[in-house]
C-alpha positions as CSV (number, residue, x, y, z in Angstrom):
1,M,14.6,65.6,61.5
2,T,17.5,63.7,60.1
3,A,19.9,62.1,62.8
4,T,23.2,63.7,62.8
5,M,26.2,61.8,63.4
6,V,28.6,63.2,66.1
7,S,31.4,60.9,67.3
8,D,34.3,61.6,69.5
9,A,35.5,58.1,69.3
10,P,39.0,57.3,67.8
11,P,39.1,55.9,64.3
12,E,39.7,52.4,65.4
13,T,36.5,52.3,67.4
14,A,34.3,54.5,65.7
15,A,32.7,52.0,63.2
16,L,31.1,49.7,65.8
17,E,28.8,46.8,64.6
18,T,25.2,47.8,64.9
19,P,24.0,46.3,68.2
20,G,21.2,43.9,68.3
21,L,19.0,46.5,70.2
22,I,19.1,48.9,67.2
23,R,18.5,46.4,64.7
24,L,15.6,45.2,66.9
25,S,14.1,48.6,67.0
26,D,14.5,49.1,63.3
27,G,12.6,46.2,62.5
28,A,9.9,46.9,65.1
29,T,9.6,50.3,64.0
30,S,8.8,49.1,60.3
31,L,6.4,46.4,61.6
32,S,4.5,49.1,63.7
33,G,4.2,51.4,60.8
34,M,2.8,48.7,58.8
35,V,0.3,47.7,61.5
36,S,-0.7,51.3,61.9
37,A,-1.2,51.8,58.1
38,L,-3.5,48.5,58.1
39,A,-5.3,50.0,61.1
40,L,-5.9,53.1,59.4
41,L,-7.3,51.5,56.2
42,A,-9.5,49.1,58.6
43,M,-10.8,52.4,60.2
44,I,-11.8,53.8,56.9
45,G,-13.4,50.5,55.8
46,V,-15.8,50.2,58.9
47,I,-16.8,53.9,58.8
48,C,-17.6,53.6,55.1
49,Y,-19.7,50.3,55.9
50,E,-21.5,52.2,58.6
51,V,-22.8,54.8,56.0
52,F,-23.6,51.9,53.7
53,A,-25.6,49.8,56.3
54,R,-27.4,52.8,57.5
55,Y,-28.6,54.3,54.2
56,L,-28.7,51.3,51.8
57,L,-29.4,48.4,54.1
58,N,-31.4,50.4,56.6
59,S,-29.5,48.6,59.3
60,P,-27.2,50.9,61.3
61,T,-24.6,49.4,63.5
62,S,-23.9,49.8,67.2
63,W,-20.4,49.1,67.2
64,V,-18.6,51.2,64.6
65,A,-18.2,54.4,66.6
66,E,-16.5,52.3,69.5
67,V,-14.2,50.3,67.1
68,A,-13.2,53.3,65.2
69,A,-12.1,55.1,68.4
70,Y,-10.0,52.1,69.4
71,L,-8.5,51.8,65.9
72,L,-7.5,55.5,66.3
73,V,-5.8,54.8,69.5
74,A,-3.6,51.9,67.6
75,I,-2.9,54.4,64.9
76,A,-1.8,57.1,67.0
77,F,0.5,55.3,69.4
78,L,1.8,52.5,67.3
79,G,2.5,55.2,64.5
80,L,4.9,57.0,67.0
81,A,8.1,55.3,66.2
82,A,7.2,55.4,62.5
83,A,6.5,59.1,62.9
84,Q,10.0,59.5,64.6
85,R,11.7,57.6,61.7
86,A,10.0,59.9,59.2
87,G,11.1,63.0,61.1
88,A,7.3,64.1,61.7
89,H,7.8,65.1,65.4
90,I,8.8,68.7,64.7
91,Q,10.9,71.0,66.8
92,V,11.6,74.8,67.2
93,E,14.7,75.6,65.3
94,L,14.8,79.3,66.1
95,V,17.9,79.0,68.3
96,L,19.3,76.0,66.6
97,G,19.6,77.8,63.4
98,M,22.0,80.5,64.8
99,L,24.4,78.1,66.7
100,P,27.6,76.5,65.2
101,E,26.9,72.9,63.8
102,R,28.7,71.2,66.4
103,I,26.9,72.9,69.3
104,V,23.6,72.1,67.3
105,A,24.6,68.4,67.3
106,E,25.1,68.3,70.9
107,L,21.9,70.0,71.7
108,Q,20.1,67.4,69.5
109,V,21.6,64.7,71.5
110,V,20.6,66.3,74.5
111,A,16.9,66.9,73.4
112,N,16.8,63.3,72.2
113,W,17.8,61.8,75.7
114,I,15.2,64.2,77.3
115,G,12.7,63.1,75.1
116,F,13.5,59.5,75.6
117,L,13.4,59.9,79.4
118,F,9.7,61.2,79.1
119,V,8.7,58.4,76.8
120,V,10.1,55.6,79.1
121,F,7.9,57.1,82.0
122,C,4.8,57.0,79.6
123,A,5.7,53.4,78.7
124,W,6.1,52.5,82.3
125,Q,2.8,54.2,83.3
126,A,0.8,53.0,80.3
127,A,1.9,49.3,81.2
128,A,0.8,49.7,84.7
129,F,-2.5,51.4,83.7
130,T,-3.3,48.6,81.3
131,A,-2.4,45.9,83.9
132,G,-4.6,47.5,86.4
133,E,-7.6,47.7,83.9
134,Y,-7.0,44.0,83.0
135,I,-6.9,42.9,86.8
136,A,-10.2,45.0,87.6
137,D,-11.7,43.6,84.3
138,S,-12.9,47.1,83.3
139,R,-15.3,47.2,80.5
140,S,-16.5,50.0,78.1
141,W,-20.0,51.7,78.7
142,G,-21.0,50.6,75.2
143,L,-23.0,47.7,73.8
144,L,-19.7,45.8,73.2
145,A,-18.8,45.9,76.7
146,T,-15.1,45.8,75.6
147,P,-12.5,44.7,78.0
148,Q,-10.7,48.0,78.1
149,W,-7.3,46.7,78.5
150,L,-7.5,45.4,75.0
151,P,-7.4,48.7,73.2
152,Q,-5.0,50.1,75.8
153,V,-2.4,47.6,75.1
154,P,-1.3,49.7,71.9
155,I,-0.5,52.7,74.1
156,A,2.1,50.8,76.2
157,V,3.5,49.1,73.3
158,G,3.6,52.3,71.2
159,F,5.5,54.1,73.9
160,V,7.9,51.3,74.1
161,L,8.4,51.3,70.5
162,F,8.9,54.9,70.5
163,A,11.3,54.9,73.3
164,L,13.3,52.4,71.2
165,A,13.0,54.6,68.1
166,L,14.4,57.5,70.1
167,L,17.3,55.3,71.3
168,S,18.1,54.3,68.0
169,D,18.3,58.0,66.7
170,G,20.7,58.7,69.7
171,Y,22.9,55.8,68.9
172,R,23.0,57.2,65.2
173,M,23.6,60.7,66.4
174,R,26.6,59.6,68.7
175,Q,27.9,56.2,68.9
176,P,29.5,54.8,72.1
177,S,33.4,55.3,72.2
178,G,33.9,51.4,72.5
179,P,32.1,48.0,72.5
180,G,32.2,48.2,76.5
181,R,29.9,51.2,76.7
182,L,27.7,49.8,74.1
183,W,27.1,46.8,76.2
184,I,26.7,48.7,79.6
185,A,23.8,50.9,78.1
186,Q,21.9,47.6,76.9
187,V,22.4,45.8,80.1
188,A,21.1,49.0,82.1
189,L,18.1,49.0,79.8
190,V,17.4,45.3,80.3
191,A,17.9,45.5,84.1
192,L,15.6,48.5,84.2
193,V,12.9,46.5,82.5
194,V,13.2,43.4,85.0
195,V,13.2,45.7,88.0
196,L,9.9,47.5,86.8
197,F,8.4,44.2,86.1
198,L,9.1,42.8,89.5
199,L,8.0,46.0,91.1
200,G,4.5,45.3,89.6
201,R,1.8,48.0,88.7
202,L,1.7,49.8,92.0
203,P,4.4,52.3,92.9
204,V,6.7,51.3,95.8
205,P,7.4,54.2,97.9
206,I,10.7,54.9,99.7
207,A,10.2,55.6,103.3
208,G,10.4,59.3,104.2
209,S,10.2,60.8,100.9
210,R,8.0,61.5,97.9
211,H,10.0,59.2,95.7
212,D,9.2,55.7,94.8
213,V,11.6,52.8,93.7
214,G,10.5,52.7,89.9
215,T,11.0,56.3,89.5
216,V,14.5,56.1,91.1
217,A,15.4,53.1,89.1
218,I,14.4,54.8,85.8
219,C,16.6,57.8,86.6
220,L,19.6,55.6,87.4
221,A,19.4,53.5,84.5
222,F,18.9,56.5,82.2
223,A,21.9,58.3,83.7
224,V,24.0,55.1,83.0
225,M,22.7,55.0,79.4
226,V,23.3,58.6,78.7
227,W,26.9,58.3,80.1
228,A,27.7,55.0,78.4
229,W,26.5,56.1,74.9
230,S,27.0,59.8,74.7
231,G,29.6,60.4,77.2
232,P,29.9,62.5,80.5
233,R,29.7,65.8,78.8
234,T,26.2,64.9,77.4
235,L,25.2,63.5,80.7
236,L,26.0,66.9,82.6
237,A,24.2,68.9,80.1
238,V,21.1,66.5,80.4
239,L,21.1,66.5,84.2
240,A,21.8,70.4,84.3
241,L,18.4,70.9,82.4
242,L,16.3,68.4,84.2
243,V,17.7,69.2,87.6
244,A,17.2,72.9,87.0
245,L,13.4,72.1,85.9
246,G,12.9,70.0,88.8
247,G,14.5,72.3,91.3
248,A,12.4,75.3,90.0
249,F,9.2,73.6,90.3
250,W,10.1,72.4,93.7
251,L,10.9,76.0,94.9
252,V,7.9,77.5,93.7
253,R,5.6,75.1,95.5
254,G,3.0,77.1,97.4
255,S,4.1,80.5,95.6
256,P,1.6,82.7,94.2
257,L,-0.2,81.1,91.0
258,W,1.2,84.0,88.8
259,V,4.7,82.8,89.8
260,I,3.9,79.1,89.1
261,G,2.4,80.2,85.8
262,L,5.5,82.1,84.8
263,V,7.8,79.3,85.8
264,L,5.8,76.8,83.7
265,A,5.8,79.0,80.7
266,V,9.7,79.6,80.9
267,A,10.2,75.8,81.2
268,I,8.2,75.3,78.3
269,L,10.0,77.9,76.3
270,V,13.6,76.6,77.5
271,F,12.8,73.1,76.5
272,L,11.3,74.3,73.1
273,L,14.3,76.4,72.1
274,A,16.8,73.6,73.3
275,G,15.5,71.7,70.5
276,V,13.3,69.0,72.3
277,R,10.5,68.1,70.0
278,I,7.4,70.2,70.7
279,A,5.2,67.4,71.8
280,L,7.8,66.0,74.0
281,A,8.7,69.4,75.5
282,L,5.1,69.9,76.7
283,G,5.2,66.2,77.9
284,V,8.5,66.9,80.0
285,V,7.1,69.9,81.5
286,A,3.8,68.1,82.4
287,M,5.6,65.3,83.8
288,F,7.8,67.3,86.0
289,G,4.7,69.4,87.1
290,L,2.7,66.2,88.0
291,Y,5.8,65.1,90.1
292,F,7.0,68.3,91.9
293,L,3.8,70.8,91.9
294,L,1.2,68.6,93.1
295,P,0.9,67.5,96.7
296,K,1.7,63.8,95.7
297,P,3.3,62.7,92.6
298,Q,0.5,61.9,90.0
299,L,2.6,60.1,87.2
300,A,-0.3,57.8,86.7
301,S,-2.1,60.6,84.9
302,L,0.3,60.4,81.9
303,A,-1.4,56.9,80.9
304,E,-4.9,58.1,81.9
305,R,-4.7,61.2,79.7
306,A,-3.0,59.5,76.9
307,W,-6.1,57.0,76.9
308,S,-8.9,59.5,77.5
309,S,-7.5,62.3,75.1
310,V,-7.3,60.1,72.0
311,N,-9.9,57.6,72.5
312,V,-12.5,60.1,71.1
313,F,-14.6,59.4,68.0
314,T,-14.5,62.8,66.8
315,L,-10.6,62.7,66.4
316,T,-11.0,60.0,63.9
317,A,-11.8,62.6,61.3
318,V,-8.0,63.9,61.5
319,P,-6.5,61.0,59.5
320,M,-9.4,60.9,57.2
321,F,-8.8,64.4,55.9
322,V,-5.0,64.1,55.9
323,M,-5.3,60.9,53.6
324,M,-7.9,62.6,51.4
325,S,-5.6,65.5,50.8
326,S,-2.7,63.1,50.0
327,L,-4.7,61.0,47.5
328,L,-6.0,64.1,45.7
329,L,-2.6,65.4,45.5
330,R,-1.4,62.1,43.8
331,S,-4.4,61.9,41.5
332,G,-3.1,65.0,39.5
333,V,-6.5,66.8,39.5
334,T,-5.0,69.7,41.3
335,T,-3.0,70.8,38.4
336,R,-5.9,70.5,36.0
337,M,-8.0,72.4,38.5
338,F,-5.3,75.2,38.5
339,D,-5.2,75.6,34.8
340,S,-8.9,76.0,34.7
341,L,-8.9,78.8,37.0
342,V,-6.1,80.5,35.3
343,K,-8.4,80.6,32.2
344,W,-11.3,81.9,34.2
345,F,-9.2,85.0,35.6
346,G,-7.4,85.5,32.1
347,R,-6.4,89.1,31.7
348,T,-7.5,90.2,35.2
349,P,-4.5,91.9,36.7
350,G,-2.6,89.4,38.7
351,G,-4.7,86.7,37.3
352,L,-2.5,83.8,38.3
353,A,-2.4,85.1,41.7
354,H,-6.2,84.9,41.9
355,A,-6.1,81.5,40.4
356,S,-3.6,80.5,43.2
357,V,-6.0,81.8,45.9
358,G,-9.1,80.3,44.4
359,A,-7.3,76.9,44.0
360,S,-6.3,77.1,47.5
361,A,-9.8,77.8,48.7
362,I,-11.1,74.8,46.6
363,F,-8.4,72.4,47.9
364,A,-9.0,73.7,51.4
365,A,-12.8,72.5,51.0
366,V,-11.4,68.9,50.9
367,S,-8.0,68.7,52.6
368,G,-8.5,70.3,56.1
369,S,-4.7,71.1,56.2
370,S,-2.8,74.2,55.5
371,I,0.5,72.4,55.1
372,A,-1.0,70.1,52.5
373,T,-2.5,73.1,50.7
374,A,0.9,74.9,50.8
375,A,2.8,71.8,49.4
376,T,0.1,71.2,46.6
377,L,0.0,74.9,45.4
378,G,3.8,75.3,45.9
379,M,4.4,72.5,43.3
380,V,1.4,73.7,41.0
381,A,0.9,77.4,41.1
382,C,4.3,78.8,42.1
383,P,6.4,77.3,39.1
384,E,3.8,78.5,36.6
385,M,3.7,82.0,38.1
386,T,7.3,82.2,38.0
387,R,7.6,80.9,34.6
388,R,5.2,83.7,33.3
389,G,7.2,86.5,35.0
390,Y,5.6,87.1,38.3
391,S,7.7,88.5,41.1
392,A,9.0,86.0,43.7
393,R,7.5,87.9,46.4
394,L,3.9,88.3,45.1
395,T,4.1,84.6,43.9
396,Y,5.1,83.0,47.3
397,G,3.4,85.6,49.5
398,V,-0.1,85.1,47.8
399,T,0.4,81.2,47.7
400,A,1.3,81.3,51.4
401,A,-1.7,83.5,52.2
402,G,-4.0,81.0,50.1
403,A,-2.6,78.2,51.9
404,T,-3.9,79.3,55.4
405,L,-7.3,78.9,54.0
406,G,-6.5,75.2,54.6
407,I,-7.5,75.4,58.2
408,M,-10.4,78.1,57.9
409,I,-12.6,76.5,55.0
410,P,-14.2,73.4,56.4
411,P,-13.2,70.7,56.8
412,S,-10.4,71.7,59.1
413,I,-8.1,69.7,61.2
414,A,-7.5,72.6,63.6
415,M,-11.4,73.1,64.1
416,I,-11.7,69.2,64.9
417,I,-8.7,69.6,67.5
418,Y,-10.5,72.5,69.1
419,G,-13.8,71.1,69.1
420,S,-12.7,67.7,70.7
421,T,-10.6,69.7,73.3
422,V,-13.2,72.1,74.5
423,G,-16.5,70.1,73.6
424,A,-17.7,72.5,70.9
425,P,-19.7,71.0,68.1
426,V,-17.4,70.3,65.1
427,D,-20.2,70.6,62.6
428,L,-21.1,74.0,63.8
429,L,-17.5,75.1,63.7
430,F,-17.2,73.7,60.1
431,I,-20.4,75.7,59.1
432,A,-19.0,78.9,61.0
433,G,-15.8,78.7,58.9
434,I,-17.5,79.1,55.6
435,V,-18.3,82.9,55.5
436,P,-14.9,84.0,57.0
437,G,-12.9,81.6,54.7
438,L,-14.6,82.9,51.5
439,L,-14.2,86.6,52.8
440,L,-10.7,86.1,53.5
441,A,-10.1,84.5,50.1
442,A,-11.7,87.5,48.6
443,A,-9.6,89.8,50.7
444,F,-6.5,88.1,49.5
445,M,-7.5,88.4,46.0
446,A,-8.2,92.1,46.6
447,G,-4.7,92.4,48.0
448,A,-3.1,90.6,45.1
449,L,-5.1,93.0,42.7
450,V,-3.7,96.1,44.6
451,W,-0.1,94.5,44.6
452,S,-0.4,93.9,40.9
453,L,-1.6,97.4,40.0
454,G,0.6,99.1,42.4
455,V,3.9,97.5,41.9
456,P,5.3,97.8,38.5
457,G,6.5,94.4,37.1
458,A,5.0,92.3,39.9
459,A,2.5,90.7,37.7
460,P,2.4,90.7,33.8
461,K,-0.5,90.7,31.5
462,G,-2.4,87.5,31.3
463,S,-3.5,85.7,28.1
464,H,-7.0,86.0,26.7
465,Y,-9.2,83.1,26.6
466,S,-12.4,82.7,24.8
467,L,-15.6,81.9,26.7
468,L,-15.7,78.4,24.9
469,E,-12.2,77.7,26.4
470,K,-13.4,78.7,29.8
471,L,-16.5,76.7,29.8
472,A,-14.6,73.6,28.4
473,S,-12.0,73.9,31.2
474,L,-14.8,73.5,33.8
475,V,-14.5,69.9,33.4
476,N,-11.2,70.0,35.4
477,V,-13.1,71.4,38.4
478,L,-15.8,68.6,38.4
479,P,-13.5,66.1,40.4
480,F,-13.0,68.5,43.3
481,A,-16.7,69.8,43.0
482,T,-17.7,65.9,43.3
483,V,-15.6,65.4,46.3
484,I,-16.7,68.7,47.9
485,V,-20.5,67.8,47.5
486,A,-19.9,64.4,48.8
487,V,-18.1,65.6,51.8
488,L,-19.6,68.8,52.8
489,G,-23.0,68.1,51.4
490,S,-23.4,65.0,53.3
491,L,-22.1,66.9,56.5
492,Y,-24.3,69.9,56.3
493,A,-27.4,67.8,55.1
494,G,-27.0,65.7,58.4
495,I,-26.4,62.6,56.6
496,A,-22.8,62.0,58.0
497,T,-20.7,63.1,61.0
498,P,-17.4,64.7,60.1
499,T,-15.6,61.3,60.4
500,E,-18.1,59.6,58.0
501,A,-17.8,62.4,55.5
502,G,-14.0,62.2,55.6
503,A,-14.2,58.5,55.1
504,M,-16.4,59.0,52.0
505,G,-14.0,61.7,51.0
506,V,-11.1,59.0,51.2
507,A,-13.1,56.8,49.1
508,M,-14.0,59.3,46.4
509,A,-10.5,60.4,46.2
510,A,-9.3,56.7,45.7
511,I,-11.7,56.5,42.9
512,L,-10.2,59.8,41.3
513,C,-6.7,58.0,41.6
514,V,-8.1,55.0,39.7
515,V,-9.5,57.2,37.0
516,S,-6.4,59.1,36.5
517,R,-4.4,55.7,36.6
518,S,-2.2,56.9,39.5
519,F,-3.5,54.2,41.8
520,S,-1.8,51.2,42.9
521,L,-1.6,49.1,46.2
522,R,1.9,50.4,46.7
523,M,0.8,54.0,46.5
524,L,-2.2,53.4,48.8
525,Y,0.2,51.8,51.5
526,E,2.6,54.7,51.1
527,V,-0.2,57.3,51.6
528,A,-1.5,55.3,54.6
529,V,2.1,55.3,56.2
530,E,2.3,59.2,55.6
531,T,-1.0,59.6,57.2
532,V,-0.1,57.6,60.0
533,A,3.1,59.6,60.7
534,V,1.3,63.0,60.4
535,T,-1.8,61.6,62.7
536,A,0.9,60.2,65.3
537,F,2.5,63.5,65.5
538,I,-0.8,65.6,65.9
539,L,-2.2,63.2,68.6
540,L,0.9,63.1,70.5
541,I,0.8,66.8,70.9
542,V,-3.0,66.4,71.9
543,T,-1.8,63.8,74.6
544,C,1.1,65.8,76.1
545,A,-1.1,69.0,75.9
546,A,-3.8,67.0,77.8
547,A,-1.3,66.0,80.4
548,L,-0.2,69.7,80.8
549,S,-3.8,70.9,80.8
550,W,-4.4,68.5,83.9
551,V,-1.5,70.3,85.8
552,F,-3.1,73.8,84.9
553,D,-6.5,72.5,86.2
554,Y,-5.2,71.1,89.5
555,L,-3.5,74.3,90.3
556,R,-6.5,76.4,89.2
557,L,-4.3,78.5,86.9
558,P,-7.2,79.3,84.4
559,R,-9.6,80.1,87.1
560,A,-7.1,82.4,88.7
561,L,-6.4,84.2,85.5
562,A,-10.1,84.5,84.8
563,E,-10.7,86.0,88.1
564,T,-7.7,88.4,87.8
565,V,-9.1,89.6,84.5
566,R,-12.6,90.0,86.0
567,D,-11.3,92.1,89.1
568,A,-9.3,94.3,86.8
569,A,-12.5,95.2,85.0
570,L,-10.8,95.1,81.5
571,A,-12.9,95.7,78.5
572,P,-13.5,92.7,76.3
573,W,-11.9,94.2,73.6
574,M,-8.8,94.8,75.5
575,V,-8.7,91.1,76.6
576,I,-9.1,90.0,73.1
577,A,-6.3,92.4,71.8
578,L,-4.1,90.9,74.6
579,V,-4.9,87.3,73.5
580,S,-4.2,88.3,69.9
581,L,-0.9,89.8,70.6
582,I,0.2,86.6,72.7
583,Y,-0.9,84.5,69.8
584,I,1.0,86.5,67.2
585,V,4.2,86.3,69.3
586,L,3.8,82.6,70.2
587,G,3.1,82.0,66.4
588,M,6.6,83.3,65.6
589,F,8.3,80.4,67.5
590,V,5.8,77.6,68.0
591,E,4.1,75.4,65.7
592,S,0.2,76.2,65.2
593,I,-1.5,73.2,66.5
594,S,0.8,73.0,69.4
595,M,0.4,76.6,70.2
596,M,-3.4,76.1,70.1
597,L,-3.3,73.1,72.5
598,M,-0.9,74.4,75.0
599,T,-2.7,77.8,75.4
600,L,-6.3,76.7,75.5
601,P,-6.3,75.2,79.0
602,V,-5.9,79.1,79.8
603,T,-7.5,81.2,77.1
604,F,-10.5,79.3,76.7
605,P,-11.8,79.6,80.3
606,L,-10.7,83.3,80.3
607,V,-12.6,84.1,77.0
608,M,-15.7,82.1,78.2
609,A,-15.7,84.2,81.5
610,L,-16.2,87.4,79.3
611,G,-19.2,85.9,77.6
612,F,-18.0,85.1,74.1
613,D,-19.4,82.3,72.3
614,P,-17.3,79.1,71.9
615,I,-17.9,78.8,68.3
616,W,-16.8,82.4,67.8
617,F,-13.7,82.0,69.7
618,G,-13.0,78.7,67.8
619,I,-12.9,80.6,64.5
620,F,-10.9,83.7,66.1
621,L,-8.5,81.2,67.2
622,V,-8.0,79.3,63.8
623,I,-7.5,82.7,62.3
624,M,-4.8,83.5,65.0
625,V,-3.3,80.1,64.0
626,E,-3.3,81.3,60.4
627,V,-1.1,84.3,61.2
628,G,1.4,81.8,62.9
629,L,1.4,79.7,59.8
630,I,3.0,82.6,57.6
631,T,4.8,84.5,60.2
632,P,8.5,84.2,60.5
633,P,10.7,82.8,61.8
634,V,8.8,79.6,62.5
635,G,5.8,79.9,60.2
636,M,5.3,76.2,58.7
637,V,3.8,77.4,55.4
638,L,6.9,79.6,54.6
639,F,9.2,76.6,55.1
640,V,7.1,74.1,53.0
641,L,7.1,76.6,50.2
642,K,10.8,77.0,50.7
643,G,11.1,73.3,50.3
644,T,9.3,73.3,46.9
645,S,11.6,75.9,45.4
646,E,15.1,75.8,46.7
647,D,16.2,78.7,44.6
648,V,13.9,81.2,46.2
649,P,15.3,83.0,49.4
650,L,13.3,82.3,52.6
651,K,13.5,86.2,53.0
652,D,11.5,86.8,49.8
653,I,8.8,84.3,50.8
654,A,8.5,85.9,54.3
655,T,8.5,89.5,53.0
656,G,5.9,88.5,50.2
657,A,3.5,87.1,53.1
658,L,3.7,90.1,55.4
659,P,1.0,92.3,53.4
660,F,-1.4,89.3,53.9
661,V,-0.6,89.1,57.5
662,G,-2.0,92.5,57.7
663,I,-5.1,91.6,55.8
664,I,-5.7,88.8,58.3
665,L,-5.2,91.0,61.2
666,G,-7.7,93.6,59.7
667,F,-10.1,90.7,59.4
668,I,-9.9,89.9,63.0
669,V,-10.8,93.5,63.8
670,A,-13.8,93.2,61.5
671,M,-14.7,89.9,63.1
672,Y,-14.8,91.4,66.5
673,L,-17.0,94.5,65.4
674,F,-19.3,92.3,63.4
675,P,-19.5,88.8,65.1
676,E,-22.5,88.0,62.7
677,L,-20.0,87.3,60.2
678,I,-19.4,84.0,62.1
679,A,-22.7,83.6,63.9
680,W,-25.0,84.2,61.0
681,L,-24.7,80.8,59.1
682,P,-24.5,78.7,62.2
683,D,-27.7,80.4,63.7
684,K,-29.4,79.5,60.2
685,M,-28.3,75.7,60.5
686,R,-29.5,75.5,64.3
């Protein structure tokens, strides 16, 4: 998000000199982004070395997995500030888009301060957690016996820098009304740091209450800073939201679990619609739940969950596939691959639409991201289809549908997140996604064929190409085929883990950039910084969802829901239909990965209690995420395609995608009736 300047200051005081704290924040953000990018490149390097040492030197290492996970922690948390600067931390804009600009600007300021408060608490708890690990001399269980405080330091530092980045954005959104207030806020922040340092790592309780001195100090300093920099009106709005949340949680303590669950759901929805970043909205609700809903405040869980949820080797595959798709996009091979498919589909009705779906399926096999697939095909296929006379609705509808294959056809970032969250084998999830992904691609092509034949003028006749021209064009598919064989072949042959396959894919994509003469050190650094921003945004959601999951588990909400469904004796198909309806509705408002992570603590135990296979449910969930990606008003793919073509109304893109939403929902029914569609290939590979 680009910071919106709002200032009620008189003309003579509006242009204040940028304070040193903001300049420090900007410099630290740039530095942390650079360090994160270097950590990413180092992680790719050590993982590639592991593959090299294992198969060429016959000398596998014992340290790469542990070091790579530590580097991921550094990338995720040191990259938070850079992601904030890049606008990677997304928000729900459903309500914001309906409000007057001035009210939207006010809400953005309020949302920014609420996010700042949560991040300050995380920084405090992360620092205390790291200090405790240092004092206890905790060490890893691996052969390296690494002192745990070393890889945990980036968590505390990252949250501090993230807080400063949010503070910097808040300053640019609304400057203080005079130099006096400017200094008051900075003094309050410095005083808070001193107080927290003097209090030490353990909470100092206030006699006769559940509160502690550190929490009270943060709240007081926070209130002073909001008043000084943004004014009393903003302070009242912030306090109204936070006091309402805390009061609601306090009042429902001891209530039936369905009441507590309802209040939690409403709280998340309110903060999302108020414009708080999705990850931070989950985090704020989790933090208040840890403080008010439990017998004793458990804010220390914020730091513990941040460490345990990201320090996972499986998640190191996420930045690999993000970076690989970015490099392939810059190499130019995608355009040539699409041109080749255009020749092969030739005069088939809707030929370019089929080529778009085919190109999406091929790109999905190396990217793992629907957003990357949409951005790529939006710039490659859509302009060519429009130039040749295809209707805007068919052009952008079929491209949106094809983009959803990015998270279905392996490798898939969504499957990696799901597998690491619930403990399902990622390689089996990848294998299980192949057949459904190819069948969905075929179904999309069938839909495009029916549209082309049934709607006059939707798709002009294509050009004829000779067999020689078609065969000659195959050379343009070879780069993708090479990467696909290297990534998926090594994975399914058992040669490499998903992370190692991704690292080799990054190396091959970089080689393609060198061959196409698009490679430079500056380009590599830019791609690394972009990858860091995306990775930090995704893993912050993982962190905040993990904290929220801890609250759910402590309150036994998932178990209570599963018992309620069991006692109601609902048929499995009714439960799946209800879960599908919930995901369809949520997908209209909430970003896909966020939706998956915020619901898994409840839906996964419920579905497992009915006897469903976790691999089947993983594929089902990914398909439901696909629906959310192309369902208005929040469908991310729709907005990505809108961004690639400003002259096409969003309404036309959304309308064009709706028939393909119907195809996906029909496929879900088939998947329930014939679970072998998912289970057949994994069973063969087991």
